[in-house]
N, CA, C and O atoms as a DFTB+ gen file, in Angstrom:
608 C
 N C O
     1  1      -9.689    -199.584      47.749
     2  2      -9.307    -198.582      48.718
     3  2      -8.217    -199.131      49.613
     4  3      -8.285    -200.264      50.091
     5  1      -7.220    -198.312      49.827
     6  2      -6.125    -198.768      50.671
     7  2      -6.484    -198.565      52.136
     8  3      -7.480    -197.921      52.468
     9  1      -5.676    -199.111      52.976
    10  2      -5.909    -199.034      54.408
    11  2      -5.812    -197.601      54.907
    12  3      -6.574    -197.216      55.793
    13  1      -4.925    -196.822      54.383
    14  2      -4.748    -195.431      54.803
    15  2      -5.976    -194.596      54.423
    16  3      -6.445    -193.762      55.198
    17  1      -6.467    -194.834      53.245
    18  2      -7.662    -194.094      52.814
    19  2      -8.873    -194.424      53.684
    20  3      -9.678    -193.550      54.005
    21  1      -8.990    -195.710      54.065
    22  2     -10.088    -196.102      54.943
    23  2      -9.975    -195.421      56.300
    24  3     -10.979    -195.006      56.878
    25  1      -8.771    -195.309      56.799
    26  2      -8.563    -194.660      58.103
    27  2      -8.949    -193.190      58.004
    28  3      -9.622    -192.670      58.895
    29  1      -8.546    -192.530      56.963
    30  2      -8.875    -191.106      56.799
    31  2     -10.397    -190.901      56.671
    32  3     -10.957    -189.964      57.241
    33  1     -11.041    -191.783      55.923
    34  2     -12.492    -191.668      55.766
    35  2     -13.201    -191.886      57.100
    36  3     -14.194    -191.224      57.400
    37  1     -12.677    -192.827      57.905
    38  2     -13.280    -193.083      59.215
    39  2     -13.076    -191.896      60.124
    40  3     -14.000    -191.522      60.847
    41  1     -11.917    -191.292      60.117
    42  2     -11.653    -190.110      60.941
    43  2     -12.598    -188.974      60.580
    44  3     -13.127    -188.287      61.453
    45  1     -12.800    -188.788      59.290
    46  2     -13.684    -187.715      58.837
    47  2     -15.130    -187.975      59.302
    48  3     -15.836    -187.054      59.710
    49  1     -15.547    -189.230      59.231
    50  2     -16.909    -189.554      59.691
    51  2     -17.048    -189.343      61.188
    52  3     -18.069    -188.835      61.652
    53  1     -16.039    -189.727      61.940
    54  2     -16.095    -189.546      63.395
    55  2     -16.111    -188.059      63.761
    56  3     -16.837    -187.658      64.670
    57  1     -15.325    -187.243      63.067
    58  2     -15.331    -185.799      63.334
    59  2     -16.699    -185.195      63.007
    60  3     -17.202    -184.344      63.740
    61  1     -17.286    -185.639      61.915
    62  2     -18.612    -185.143      61.546
    63  2     -19.645    -185.562      62.594
    64  3     -20.547    -184.793      62.925
    65  1     -19.507    -186.784      63.114
    66  2     -20.431    -187.256      64.142
    67  2     -20.274    -186.441      65.425
    68  3     -21.269    -186.050      66.037
    69  1     -19.054    -186.189      65.827
    70  2     -18.814    -185.367      67.028
    71  2     -19.366    -183.957      66.852
    72  3     -19.925    -183.378      67.783
    73  1     -19.206    -183.418      65.660
    74  2     -19.699    -182.069      65.393
    75  2     -21.228    -182.042      65.444
    76  3     -21.815    -181.093      65.964
    77  1     -21.868    -183.071      64.910
    78  2     -23.333    -183.133      64.958
    79  2     -23.839    -183.251      66.387
    80  3     -24.807    -182.590      66.761
    81  1     -23.186    -184.094      67.191
    82  2     -23.599    -184.239      68.589
    83  2     -23.416    -182.931      69.342
    84  3     -24.254    -182.557      70.163
    85  1     -22.329    -182.242      69.065
    86  2     -22.073    -180.962      69.719
    87  2     -23.101    -179.923      69.278
    88  3     -23.529    -179.095      70.083
    89  1     -23.496    -179.960      68.020
    90  2     -24.497    -179.025      67.512
    91  2     -25.859    -179.324      68.133
    92  3     -26.630    -178.412      68.432
    93  1     -26.143    -180.599      68.321
    94  2     -27.417    -180.976      68.932
    95  2     -27.473    -180.514      70.379
    96  3     -28.537    -180.134      70.869
    97  1     -26.356    -180.543      71.057
    98  2     -26.301    -180.078      72.446
    99  2     -26.116    -178.571      72.543
   100  3     -26.255    -178.003      73.626
   101  1     -25.809    -177.923      71.447
   102  2     -25.637    -176.473      71.412
   103  2     -24.262    -176.028      71.876
   104  3     -24.096    -174.867      72.248
   105  1     -23.259    -176.920      71.867
   106  2     -21.930    -176.585      72.355
   107  2     -21.111    -175.786      71.352
   108  3     -20.372    -174.879      71.736
   109  1     -21.236    -176.112      70.085
   110  2     -20.382    -175.470      69.098
   111  2     -21.219    -174.900      67.965
   112  3     -22.134    -175.560      67.472
   113  1     -20.908    -173.669      67.549
   114  2     -21.615    -173.053      66.427
   115  2     -20.964    -173.409      65.106
   116  3     -21.551    -173.176      64.049
   117  1     -19.783    -173.958      65.141
   118  2     -19.073    -174.330      63.921
   119  2     -19.389    -175.756      63.486
   120  3     -18.711    -176.303      62.616
   121  1     -20.407    -176.357      64.081
   122  2     -20.734    -177.753      63.768
   123  2     -21.299    -177.854      62.356
   124  3     -21.862    -176.906      61.809
   125  1     -21.125    -179.022      61.804
   126  2     -21.627    -179.277      60.453
   127  2     -23.157    -179.314      60.496
   128  3     -23.747    -179.908      61.398
   129  1     -23.785    -178.678      59.516
   130  2     -25.241    -178.639      59.446
   131  2     -25.776    -180.041      59.109
   132  3     -25.300    -180.703      58.186
   133  1     -26.754    -180.459      59.869
   134  2     -27.326    -181.785      59.659
   135  2     -28.322    -181.712      58.507
   136  3     -29.219    -180.870      58.487
   137  1     -28.139    -182.612      57.555
   138  2     -29.024    -182.663      56.405
   139  2     -30.000    -183.817      56.587
   140  3     -29.611    -184.939      56.911
   141  1     -31.251    -183.522      56.376
   142  2     -32.221    -184.608      56.495
   143  2     -32.196    -185.434      55.215
   144  3     -31.772    -184.959      54.162
   145  1     -32.654    -186.673      55.321
   146  2     -32.581    -187.590      54.184
   147  2     -33.514    -187.191      53.052
   148  3     -33.246    -187.499      51.891
   149  1     -34.598    -186.514      53.374
   150  2     -35.526    -186.166      52.303
   151  2     -35.021    -184.998      51.453
   152  3     -35.471    -184.827      50.319
   153  1     -34.093    -184.189      51.981
   154  2     -33.559    -183.062      51.217
   155  2     -32.182    -183.359      50.614
   156  3     -31.715    -182.609      49.756
   157  1     -31.540    -184.415      51.039
   158  2     -30.190    -184.718      50.610
   159  2     -30.208    -185.868      49.625
   160  3     -30.818    -186.906      49.883
   161  1     -29.546    -185.688      48.509
   162  2     -29.444    -186.731      47.500
   163  2     -28.080    -187.395      47.637
   164  3     -27.068    -186.768      47.325
   165  1     -28.019    -188.663      48.101
   166  2     -26.717    -189.296      48.333
   167  2     -25.938    -189.596      47.060
   168  3     -24.715    -189.728      47.102
   169  1     -26.629    -189.707      45.930
   170  2     -25.919    -190.000      44.683
   171  2     -25.129    -188.796      44.199
   172  3     -23.974    -188.929      43.794
   173  1     -25.738    -187.638      44.239
   174  2     -25.048    -186.431      43.752
   175  2     -24.382    -185.676      44.887
   176  3     -23.603    -184.755      44.639
   177  1     -24.676    -186.051      46.139
   178  2     -24.138    -185.413      47.351
   179  2     -24.480    -183.928      47.383
   180  3     -23.665    -183.103      47.796
   181  1     -25.709    -183.592      46.938
   182  2     -26.179    -182.206      46.972
   183  2     -27.603    -182.183      47.527
   184  3     -28.226    -183.223      47.740
   185  1     -28.088    -180.983      47.750
   186  2     -29.460    -180.820      48.232
   187  2     -30.437    -180.970      47.079
   188  3     -30.166    -180.540      45.958
   189  1     -31.560    -181.578      47.362
   190  2     -32.603    -181.695      46.355
   191  2     -33.453    -180.447      46.370
   192  3     -33.627    -179.796      47.400
   193  1     -33.974    -180.132      45.207
   194  2     -34.875    -178.987      45.115
   195  2     -36.299    -179.486      45.315
   196  3     -36.631    -180.611      44.944
   197  1     -37.128    -178.644      45.902
   198  2     -38.506    -179.029      46.180
   199  2     -39.277    -179.196      44.878
   200  3     -39.183    -178.356      43.983
   201  1     -40.034    -180.272      44.775
   202  2     -40.869    -180.519      43.609
   203  2     -42.184    -179.787      43.758
   204  3     -42.775    -179.774      44.837
   205  1     -42.638    -179.185      42.691
   206  2     -43.933    -178.505      42.719
   207  2     -45.056    -179.535      42.753
   208  3     -46.139    -179.260      43.270
   209  1     -44.801    -180.720      42.204
   210  2     -45.828    -181.760      42.185
   211  2     -46.154    -182.267      43.582
   212  3     -47.314    -182.564      43.866
   213  1     -45.175    -182.371      44.449
   214  2     -45.436    -182.901      45.792
   215  2     -46.288    -181.945      46.608
   216  3     -47.054    -182.382      47.466
   217  1     -46.168    -180.659      46.358
   218  2     -46.955    -179.691      47.110
   219  2     -48.389    -179.584      46.598
   220  3     -49.272    -179.133      47.327
   221  1     -48.627    -179.988      45.369
   222  2     -49.968    -179.862      44.795
   223  2     -50.938    -180.886      45.368
   224  3     -52.106    -180.562      45.584
   225  1     -50.500    -182.081      45.613
   226  2     -51.384    -183.164      46.032
   227  2     -51.428    -183.235      47.563
   228  3     -50.637    -183.945      48.185
   229  1     -52.355    -182.496      48.152
   230  2     -52.510    -182.520      49.606
   231  2     -53.926    -182.928      49.960
   232  3     -54.836    -182.834      49.137
   233  1     -54.098    -183.371      51.162
   234  2     -55.420    -183.801      51.627
   235  2     -56.367    -182.619      51.696
   236  3     -57.546    -182.736      51.359
   237  1     -55.850    -181.478      52.134
   238  2     -56.706    -180.295      52.241
   239  2     -57.291    -179.910      50.881
   240  3     -58.454    -179.520      50.785
   241  1     -56.478    -180.022      49.839
   242  2     -56.963    -179.678      48.504
   243  2     -57.960    -180.720      48.000
   244  3     -58.903    -180.375      47.288
   245  1     -57.764    -181.981      48.358
   246  2     -58.683    -183.036      47.931
   247  2     -60.029    -182.935      48.641
   248  3     -61.056    -183.282      48.058
   249  1     -60.046    -182.469      49.880
   250  2     -61.259    -182.421      50.692
   251  2     -61.945    -181.065      50.578
   252  3     -63.033    -180.888      51.126
   253  1     -61.354    -180.126      49.899
   254  2     -61.839    -178.743      49.875
   255  2     -63.300    -178.631      49.454
   256  3     -64.072    -177.985      50.163
   257  1     -63.710    -179.210      48.368
   258  2     -65.089    -179.099      47.891
   259  2     -66.015    -180.138      48.512
   260  3     -67.236    -180.029      48.395
   261  1     -65.451    -181.133      49.164
   262  2     -66.244    -182.217      49.719
   263  2     -67.121    -181.749      50.878
   264  3     -68.255    -182.207      51.012
   265  1     -66.627    -180.864      51.699
   266  2     -67.385    -180.394      52.865
   267  2     -68.646    -179.662      52.420
   268  3     -69.726    -179.902      52.960
   269  1     -68.516    -178.776      51.447
   270  2     -69.688    -178.033      50.972
   271  2     -70.718    -178.971      50.338
   272  3     -71.920    -178.804      50.545
   273  1     -70.254    -179.947      49.573
   274  2     -71.200    -180.862      48.927
   275  2     -71.952    -181.702      49.957
   276  3     -73.141    -181.968      49.782
   277  1     -71.286    -182.119      51.015
   278  2     -71.946    -182.897      52.065
   279  2     -72.965    -182.040      52.794
   280  3     -74.068    -182.503      53.083
   281  1     -72.609    -180.793      53.096
   282  2     -73.540    -179.898      53.784
   283  2     -74.763    -179.588      52.917
   284  3     -75.883    -179.530      53.423
   285  1     -74.551    -179.390      51.613
   286  2     -75.674    -179.134      50.712
   287  2     -76.607    -180.343      50.623
   288  3     -77.829    -180.197      50.650
   289  1     -76.025    -181.521      50.518
   290  2     -76.843    -182.736      50.441
   291  2     -77.641    -182.933      51.725
   292  3     -78.787    -183.379      51.684
   293  1     -77.040    -182.605      52.857
   294  2     -77.732    -182.735      54.142
   295  2     -78.891    -181.745      54.241
   296  3     -79.962    -182.090      54.739
   297  1     -78.679    -180.521      53.771
   298  2     -79.764    -179.525      53.795
   299  2     -80.918    -179.973      52.902
   300  3     -82.082    -179.833      53.277
   301  1     -80.604    -180.508      51.725
   302  2     -81.661    -180.975      50.825
   303  2     -82.433    -182.135      51.440
   304  3     -83.651    -182.227      51.286
   305  1     -81.735    -183.005      52.125
   306  2     -82.391    -184.136      52.765
   307  2     -83.316    -183.666      53.884
   308  3     -84.399    -184.220      54.068
   309  1     -82.895    -182.655      54.626
   310  2     -83.721    -182.133      55.721
   311  2     -84.922    -181.365      55.189
   312  3     -85.991    -181.389      55.799
   313  1     -84.759    -180.687      54.066
   314  2     -85.847    -179.900      53.506
   315  2     -86.886    -180.771      52.797
   316  3     -88.028    -180.353      52.610
   317  1     -86.493    -181.957      52.412
   318  2     -87.433    -182.842      51.709
   319  2     -88.574    -183.220      52.648
   320  3     -88.390    -183.370      53.855
   321  1     -89.767    -183.371      52.050
   322  2     -90.929    -183.731      52.854
   323  2     -90.799    -185.149      53.374
   324  3     -90.205    -186.014      52.731
   325  1     -91.367    -185.372      54.553
   326  2     -91.359    -186.687      55.159
   327  2     -92.504    -187.504      54.574
   328  3     -93.666    -187.119      54.701
   329  1     -92.196    -188.600      53.951
   330  2     -93.202    -189.435      53.314
   331  2     -93.796    -190.379      54.350
   332  3     -93.123    -191.297      54.819
   333  1     -95.062    -190.152      54.707
   334  2     -95.712    -190.951      55.736
   335  2     -96.016    -192.363      55.266
   336  3     -96.191    -193.261      56.089
   337  1     -96.080    -192.572      53.977
   338  2     -96.353    -193.913      53.465
   339  2     -95.194    -194.862      53.757
   340  3     -95.404    -196.065      53.907
   341  1     -93.988    -194.337      53.838
   342  2     -92.834    -195.180      54.136
   343  2     -92.758    -195.532      55.614
   344  3     -92.163    -196.543      55.985
   345  1     -93.361    -194.697      56.461
   346  2     -93.278    -194.926      57.896
   347  2     -94.366    -195.882      58.363
   348  3     -94.102    -196.773      59.170
   349  1     -95.584    -195.709      57.866
   350  2     -96.718    -196.513      58.311
   351  2     -96.563    -197.954      57.842
   352  3     -96.112    -198.191      56.722
   353  1     -96.930    -198.916      58.680
   354  2     -96.838    -200.314      58.243
   355  2     -97.858    -200.612      57.162
   356  3     -98.903    -199.966      57.096
   357  1     -97.566    -201.572      56.328
   358  2     -98.460    -201.911      55.226
   359  2     -99.755    -202.538      55.733
   360  3    -100.823    -202.304      55.168
   361  1     -99.661    -203.325      56.783
   362  2    -100.856    -203.905      57.402
   363  2    -100.932    -203.337      58.814
   364  3    -100.126    -203.692      59.674
   365  1    -101.885    -202.467      59.049
   366  2    -101.945    -201.724      60.305
   367  2    -102.273    -202.602      61.495
   368  3    -101.838    -202.303      62.607
   369  1    -103.024    -203.673      61.303
   370  2    -103.460    -204.457      62.448
   371  2    -102.834    -205.851      62.506
   372  3    -103.440    -206.760      63.073
   373  1    -101.684    -206.042      61.957
   374  2    -101.063    -207.357      61.954
   375  2    -100.709    -207.817      63.352
   376  3    -100.799    -209.010      63.642
   377  1    -100.306    -206.903      64.230
   378  2     -99.949    -207.306      65.587
   379  2    -101.190    -207.670      66.401
   380  3    -101.129    -208.544      67.266
   381  1    -102.311    -207.008      66.131
   382  2    -103.551    -207.348      66.826
   383  2    -104.012    -208.745      66.437
   384  3    -104.444    -209.524      67.286
   385  1    -103.916    -209.053      65.151
   386  2    -104.313    -210.384      64.698
   387  2    -103.419    -211.454      65.304
   388  3    -103.889    -212.536      65.655
   389  1    -102.143    -211.155      65.424
   390  2    -101.208    -212.125      65.997
   391  2    -101.590    -212.435      67.444
   392  3    -101.564    -213.598      67.848
   393  1    -101.945    -211.413      68.232
   394  2    -102.304    -211.613      69.625
   395  2    -103.653    -212.302      69.769
   396  3    -103.865    -213.071      70.707
   397  1    -104.561    -212.029      68.847
   398  2    -105.900    -212.616      68.938
   399  2    -105.941    -214.074      68.509
   400  3    -106.850    -214.799      68.915
   401  1    -105.003    -214.522      67.714
   402  2    -105.024    -215.906      67.232
   403  2    -104.950    -216.905      68.379
   404  3    -105.580    -217.960      68.306
   405  1    -104.206    -216.607      69.427
   406  2    -104.098    -217.508      70.577
   407  2    -105.450    -217.630      71.278
   408  3    -105.875    -218.726      71.643
   409  1    -106.116    -216.496      71.459
   410  2    -107.407    -216.506      72.151
   411  2    -108.485    -217.155      71.293
   412  3    -109.363    -217.848      71.806
   413  1    -108.414    -216.927      69.994
   414  2    -109.419    -217.506      69.097
   415  2    -109.315    -219.020      69.001
   416  3    -110.314    -219.681      68.717
   417  1    -108.148    -219.583      69.226
   418  2    -107.989    -221.036      69.153
   419  2    -108.840    -221.723      70.208
   420  3    -109.513    -222.711      69.916
   421  1    -108.816    -221.202      71.443
   422  2    -109.636    -221.820      72.490
   423  2    -111.120    -221.569      72.234
   424  3    -111.947    -222.434      72.523
   425  1    -111.465    -220.416      71.704
   426  2    -112.866    -220.131      71.400
   427  2    -113.385    -221.017      70.269
   428  3    -114.549    -221.418      70.275
   429  1    -112.535    -221.318      69.315
   430  2    -112.923    -222.180      68.195
   431  2    -113.283    -223.575      68.700
   432  3    -114.238    -224.189      68.224
   433  1    -112.518    -224.067      69.661
   434  2    -112.782    -225.380      70.227
   435  2    -114.150    -225.392      70.930
   436  3    -114.933    -226.328      70.767
   437  1    -114.420    -224.345      71.707
   438  2    -115.713    -224.252      72.408
   439  2    -116.862    -224.106      71.413
   440  3    -117.948    -224.641      71.639
   441  1    -116.634    -223.397      70.332
   442  2    -117.656    -223.215      69.299
   443  2    -118.016    -224.548      68.651
   444  3    -119.194    -224.827      68.430
   445  1    -117.011    -225.377      68.344
   446  2    -117.272    -226.688      67.735
   447  2    -118.085    -227.569      68.677
   448  3    -119.012    -228.256      68.246
   449  1    -117.738    -227.551      69.959
   450  2    -118.470    -228.374      70.920
   451  2    -119.934    -227.928      71.018
   452  3    -120.832    -228.762      71.133
   453  1    -120.168    -226.621      70.974
   454  2    -121.541    -226.110      71.048
   455  2    -122.336    -226.526      69.816
   456  3    -123.512    -226.871      69.935
   457  1    -121.728    -226.502      68.651
   458  2    -122.411    -226.918      67.429
   459  2    -122.750    -228.402      67.508
   460  3    -123.849    -228.798      67.117
   461  1    -121.822    -229.241      68.010
   462  2    -122.078    -230.672      68.132
   463  2    -123.262    -230.940      69.066
   464  3    -124.123    -231.768      68.768
   465  1    -123.296    -230.238      70.187
   466  2    -124.401    -230.471      71.134
   467  2    -125.741    -230.053      70.533
   468  3    -126.752    -230.726      70.736
   469  1    -125.748    -228.956      69.802
   470  2    -127.005    -228.528      69.177
   471  2    -127.472    -229.532      68.124
   472  3    -128.660    -229.843      68.043
   473  1    -126.549    -230.031      67.327
   474  2    -126.904    -231.006      66.300
   475  2    -127.393    -232.294      66.955
   476  3    -128.387    -232.873      66.515
   477  1    -126.699    -232.752      68.010
   478  2    -127.098    -233.965      68.712
   479  2    -128.501    -233.821      69.311
   480  3    -129.331    -234.726      69.223
   481  1    -128.738    -232.665      69.918
   482  2    -130.052    -232.437      70.541
   483  2    -131.156    -232.447      69.497
   484  3    -132.231    -232.994      69.743
   485  1    -130.914    -231.858      68.350
   486  2    -131.931    -231.823      67.293
   487  2    -132.186    -233.230      66.754
   488  3    -133.328    -233.630      66.526
   489  1    -131.079    -233.977      66.554
   490  2    -131.240    -235.324      66.015
   491  2    -131.935    -236.256      67.011
   492  3    -132.696    -237.130      66.596
   493  1    -131.695    -236.093      68.291
   494  2    -132.342    -236.936      69.298
   495  2    -133.817    -236.594      69.434
   496  3    -134.648    -237.447      69.745
   497  1    -134.118    -235.325      69.194
   498  2    -135.523    -234.928      69.311
   499  2    -136.368    -235.514      68.185
   500  3    -137.566    -235.739      68.359
   501  1    -135.765    -235.757      67.060
   502  2    -136.492    -236.381      65.952
   503  2    -136.645    -237.863      66.249
   504  3    -135.757    -238.457      66.861
   505  1    -137.714    -238.457      65.846
   506  2    -137.989    -239.857      66.169
   507  2    -137.554    -240.819      65.072
   508  3    -137.867    -242.007      65.144
   509  1    -136.859    -240.347      64.082
   510  2    -136.439    -241.174      62.943
   511  2    -135.262    -242.055      63.363
   512  3    -134.370    -241.597      64.079
   513  1    -135.254    -243.312      62.923
   514  2    -134.176    -244.240      63.267
   515  2    -132.843    -243.813      62.642
   516  3    -131.794    -243.952      63.270
   517  1    -132.879    -243.305      61.433
   518  2    -131.658    -242.869      60.752
   519  2    -131.030    -241.695      61.505
   520  3    -129.808    -241.582      61.602
   521  1    -131.877    -240.843      62.027
   522  2    -131.346    -239.703      62.764
   523  2    -130.743    -240.137      64.089
   524  3    -129.791    -239.512      64.557
   525  1    -131.275    -241.208      64.719
   526  2    -130.710    -241.715      65.968
   527  2    -129.334    -242.315      65.708
   528  3    -128.415    -242.144      66.509
   529  1    -129.195    -243.014      64.594
   530  2    -127.889    -243.571      64.235
   531  2    -126.870    -242.441      63.985
   532  3    -125.704    -242.537      64.366
   533  1    -127.347    -241.386      63.342
   534  2    -126.471    -240.231      63.086
   535  2    -126.090    -239.552      64.391
   536  3    -124.951    -239.113      64.551
   537  1    -127.024    -239.462      65.319
   538  2    -126.742    -238.844      66.616
   539  2    -125.721    -239.657      67.393
   540  3    -124.841    -239.094      68.044
   541  1    -125.833    -240.994      67.327
   542  2    -124.862    -241.835      68.032
   543  2    -123.478    -241.723      67.378
   544  3    -122.459    -241.774      68.068
   545  1    -123.445    -241.571      66.060
   546  2    -122.165    -241.394      65.360
   547  2    -121.502    -240.075      65.763
   548  3    -120.288    -240.009      65.952
   549  1    -122.318    -239.032      65.891
   550  2    -121.771    -237.722      66.302
   551  2    -121.267    -237.793      67.738
   552  3    -120.228    -237.218      68.062
   553  1    -122.008    -238.505      68.609
   554  2    -121.561    -238.665      69.988
   555  2    -120.232    -239.403      70.056
   556  3    -119.355    -239.042      70.842
   557  1    -120.084    -240.426      69.242
   558  2    -118.834    -241.196      69.210
   559  2    -117.672    -240.326      68.731
   560  3    -116.567    -240.399      69.269
   561  1    -117.930    -239.515      67.728
   562  2    -116.863    -238.636      67.213
   563  2    -116.475    -237.596      68.248
   564  3    -115.287    -237.318      68.414
   565  1    -117.438    -237.013      68.947
   566  2    -117.156    -236.019      69.983
   567  2    -116.339    -236.630      71.107
   568  3    -115.418    -236.000      71.628
   569  1    -116.684    -237.879      71.488
   570  2    -115.920    -238.567      72.541
   571  2    -114.486    -238.807      72.094
   572  3    -113.555    -238.649      72.884
   573  1    -114.303    -239.184      70.848
   574  2    -112.951    -239.415      70.319
   575  2    -112.136    -238.123      70.293
   576  3    -110.941    -238.142      70.587
   577  1    -112.764    -237.009      69.946
   578  2    -112.064    -235.723      69.902
   579  2    -111.701    -235.272      71.302
   580  3    -110.629    -234.702      71.507
   581  1    -112.572    -235.515      72.271
   582  2    -112.271    -235.138      73.653
   583  2    -111.094    -235.933      74.195
   584  3    -110.229    -235.383      74.876
   585  1    -111.061    -237.214      73.897
   586  2    -109.936    -238.041      74.375
   587  2    -108.633    -237.623      73.698
   588  3    -107.568    -237.670      74.314
   589  1    -108.714    -237.217      72.441
   590  2    -107.521    -236.757      71.730
   591  2    -107.028    -235.427      72.290
   592  3    -105.822    -235.208      72.400
   593  1    -107.958    -234.535      72.644
   594  2    -107.556    -233.240      73.204
   595  2    -107.027    -233.393      74.620
   596  3    -106.180    -232.604      75.038
   597  1    -107.495    -234.379      75.369
   598  2    -106.962    -234.651      76.713
   599  2    -105.556    -235.187      76.655
   600  3    -104.753    -234.909      77.545
   601  1    -105.235    -235.957      75.621
   602  2    -103.901    -236.519      75.456
   603  2    -102.872    -235.428      75.161
   604  3    -101.710    -235.535      75.552
   605  1    -103.309    -234.394      74.477
   606  2    -102.372    -233.321      74.108
   607  2    -102.067    -232.512      75.320
   608  3    -101.298    -231.553      75.244
């Protein structure tokens, strides 16, 4: 391209720009019509024709049947009977047992001590030497358990 041709092309672009600005401001009705890029094909320098394919694929058409299917599924879910077996816990008293285990631990300790005293009393009441040795052994074990529980 020669220098003169470049100057002429620049002048034409500047005139088109001035005409567009004037059209945007509403000053001139003879301004060049502004073509948007999506309708204008720069290779052929003509307007593109609308494709039928682009109009077919819309979100509204894709979602059209989805709303009814969701509403139908929701109605079926609401109409279904409520299964009480799924709501009720499998072990109804598990929380009661959990709370009672703490209290039962102290009672178990008192129960063992009561059994030891009863056994000791019975063995001491008997006059047999073997039973006296057994009673002293039980007393020694009870004393050892008491000292161990005091340490804890």
